[in-house]
C-alpha positions in Angstrom: 28.5 28.0 42.6 28.2 28.0 38.9 24.4 28.2 38.8 24.1 31.3 40.8 26.8 32.9 38.7 24.9 32.2 35.5 21.4 33.1 36.3 21.2 35.8 38.9 20.2 38.5 36.4 16.8 39.3 38.0 15.4 41.8 40.4 18.1 44.4 39.6 16.1 47.6 39.6 14.2 47.6 42.9 15.6 50.0 45.5 15.5 49.4 49.2 12.4 50.9 50.9 12.8 53.9 53.2 13.0 52.1 56.6 16.1 53.5 58.2 16.1 53.5 62.0 18.7 53.7 64.8 19.4 51.0 67.3 22.3 50.6 69.7 24.4 53.1 67.9 23.7 51.6 64.5 21.8 53.2 61.6 19.9 50.3 60.2 18.9 50.4 56.5 16.8 47.2 56.7 16.1 44.4 59.1 14.5 41.1 58.1 12.9 39.2 61.0 11.3 36.6 58.7 7.7 37.2 59.7 7.0 36.2 56.1 8.9 36.0 52.8 7.4 39.0 51.1 10.8 40.6 50.7 12.3 37.6 48.9 12.0 36.0 45.5 12.8 32.3 44.8 15.7 31.5 42.5 15.8 28.1 40.7 18.7 26.9 38.6 18.7 25.3 35.1 18.7 21.5 35.1 18.2 21.3 38.9 14.8 19.7 39.4 14.9 19.3 43.1 14.6 22.6 44.9 15.5 23.4 48.5 12.5 24.5 50.6 12.3 27.9 52.4 9.6 28.6 54.9 8.8 30.6 58.0 8.8 28.7 61.3 7.3 30.3 64.4 8.5 29.5 67.8 6.8 31.2 70.7 6.7 34.9 69.9 9.6 34.6 67.4 9.8 33.6 63.8 12.7 32.6 61.6 13.6 31.3 58.2 13.8 27.6 57.8 15.7 26.1 54.9 15.6 22.4 54.1 18.0 20.9 51.5 17.7 17.3 50.5 19.9 16.5 47.4 18.5 19.8 46.2 19.5 23.4 45.3 17.7 26.7 45.1 18.0 30.1 46.7 16.0 33.1 47.7 17.0 36.6 46.6 16.1 39.8 48.4 14.0 42.2 46.2 15.8 45.3 47.4 19.3 46.5 46.5 21.4 48.9 48.6 24.6 51.0 48.4 27.4 48.9 50.0 29.5 52.0 50.7 26.8 53.7 52.6 25.7 50.6 54.5 28.7 48.3 54.6 27.9 46.0 57.6 25.6 43.0 57.9 24.8 40.9 60.9 22.6 37.8 61.3 22.0 34.8 63.5 22.0 31.3 62.0 21.9 27.7 63.0 22.3 24.4 61.1 21.4 20.8 61.9 24.6 19.4 60.4 27.3 19.8 57.7 27.8 17.5 54.8 30.3 14.6 55.1 31.2 14.8 51.4 31.3 18.6 51.4 34.6 20.2 50.4 35.0 23.8 49.1 38.1 22.7 47.1 36.1 20.2 45.0 33.3 20.6 42.5 31.7 17.5 43.9 31.7 19.0 47.4 30.5 22.5 46.5 27.4 22.3 48.8 26.8 24.1 52.1 24.0 23.7 54.6 23.7 27.5 54.7 25.3 30.6 53.1 24.5 34.3 52.9 25.4 36.1 49.7 26.2 39.7 48.9 25.7 40.0 45.2 27.2 43.0 43.4 25.6 44.7 40.3 27.6 45.1 37.2 28.6 48.7 36.6 29.2 49.3 32.8 30.5 52.8 33.4 33.5 51.5 35.4 34.2 48.2 33.6 37.3 47.4 31.6 36.9 47.1 27.9 37.2 43.3 27.8 34.6 42.9 30.6 32.2 45.2 28.8 32.3 43.0 25.8 31.6 39.9 27.9 28.8 41.5 29.8 27.1 43.0 26.7 27.1 39.6 25.1 25.5 38.1 28.2 22.9 40.8 28.2 22.0 40.0 24.6 21.5 36.3 25.6 19.7 36.7 28.9 18.1 40.2 28.5 19.8 41.6 31.6 23.4 42.0 32.8 24.7 39.2 35.0 25.9 40.2 38.4 29.5 41.4 38.6 30.8 39.4 41.5 29.7 38.1 44.9 30.8 37.3 48.4 29.4 34.0 49.7 29.6 33.7 53.5 29.4 30.0 54.3 29.1 27.5 57.0 31.9 25.2 55.7 31.7 21.5 56.0 35.3 21.0 57.1 38.3 23.0 58.2 40.2 25.0 55.6 43.6 26.6 55.8 42.3 30.0 54.5 39.4 32.1 55.4 38.7 33.2 51.8 38.7 30.7 48.9 37.7 31.0 45.3 34.5 29.2 44.2 35.6 26.1 42.3 33.2 26.9 39.4 33.9 30.6 39.0 36.5 33.1 40.2 33.8 35.9 40.3 32.5 34.3 43.5 34.6 34.2 46.7 33.7 32.0 49.6 34.3 33.5 53.0 34.4 30.9 55.8 32.7 31.9 59.0 32.0 28.5 60.6 33.5 25.1 60.0 32.3 21.6 60.8 29.7 20.2 63.2 31.2 21.7 66.4 28.5 24.3 66.7 25.7 22.5 64.9 22.4 23.0 66.6 23.6 26.2 68.3 22.4 29.7 67.3 25.4 31.8 66.4 25.6 35.6 65.7 27.7 36.7 62.7 28.9 40.3 61.8 30.7 41.2 58.6 32.1 44.2 56.8 31.4 44.1 53.1 34.1 46.5 52.0 36.9 45.0 54.1 36.0 41.5 52.9 35.7 42.5 49.3 39.2 44.1 49.5 40.6 40.9 50.9 38.9 38.7 48.4 39.4 40.7 45.2 42.0 43.3 46.0 39.9 46.3 45.0 36.7 48.2 45.8 33.4 46.5 45.0 30.7 47.8 42.7 28.5 50.2 44.6 25.2 48.4 44.5 24.4 45.0 46.0 21.7 42.8 47.3 21.3 39.8 49.6 20.7 36.1 48.8 20.4 33.0 51.0 21.0 29.5 49.9 21.1 25.9 51.2 22.2 23.4 48.7 23.1 19.7 48.6 22.7 18.7 45.0 26.4 17.7 44.5 26.8 15.7 47.7 23.2 14.3 47.7 23.0 14.8 51.5 20.5 16.7 53.6 20.4 19.4 56.2 17.9 21.8 58.0 19.1 25.3 58.6 17.7 28.5 60.1 18.2 32.2 60.1 16.7 34.2 62.9 17.2 37.7 61.5 19.5 39.6 59.1 20.3 43.3 59.2 22.1 45.8 56.9 23.4 48.8 58.7 26.3 51.3 59.3 
């Protein structure tokens, strides 16, 4: 999505808190159970006046993130960054009310998704090609910070696609990775598990920058439709 490519230049210097623990053979760097939104910052986009709503919903003894999108767009970005080579796996549980009838990853007018989880990679000037350095230095002069280098966007797609990985229609630096498609599983909690390094290799054909962070978005500003989505937890581990 073009807006997230342009304006995610914030929160780039906060390291992840020391909260490692082991569970079921995993070394967990961080786990977000969405008791509150203290670990996240809102991200609003230029010229988008209607913002998606993010809140905590409690159900019995559990809590989860609730995202409401109604002809709107905005995101939340985790405050903490992490080394994707040291902790390359992420898992989460999500649920949506519905997909968008006009949504289509191949069209700019359909570039909306009820829910997506981003891994955003920091720009590394020490390992950038000459042409890229010029581009990013110019961006830094304009915005005061480097833009992010690239991102993987794990989406609940609105319809079936022939490929699992597709380029964002607004910018090639963002690759969409399709995990779910259509309304078949709408209303059902589903667990997802991904490998950052493997997916980046498939998407870009090379290693990713070492430092990344998480973002979550529900957007419907292009299709002008609406959806309610949920994330129960999200975990970064190895």
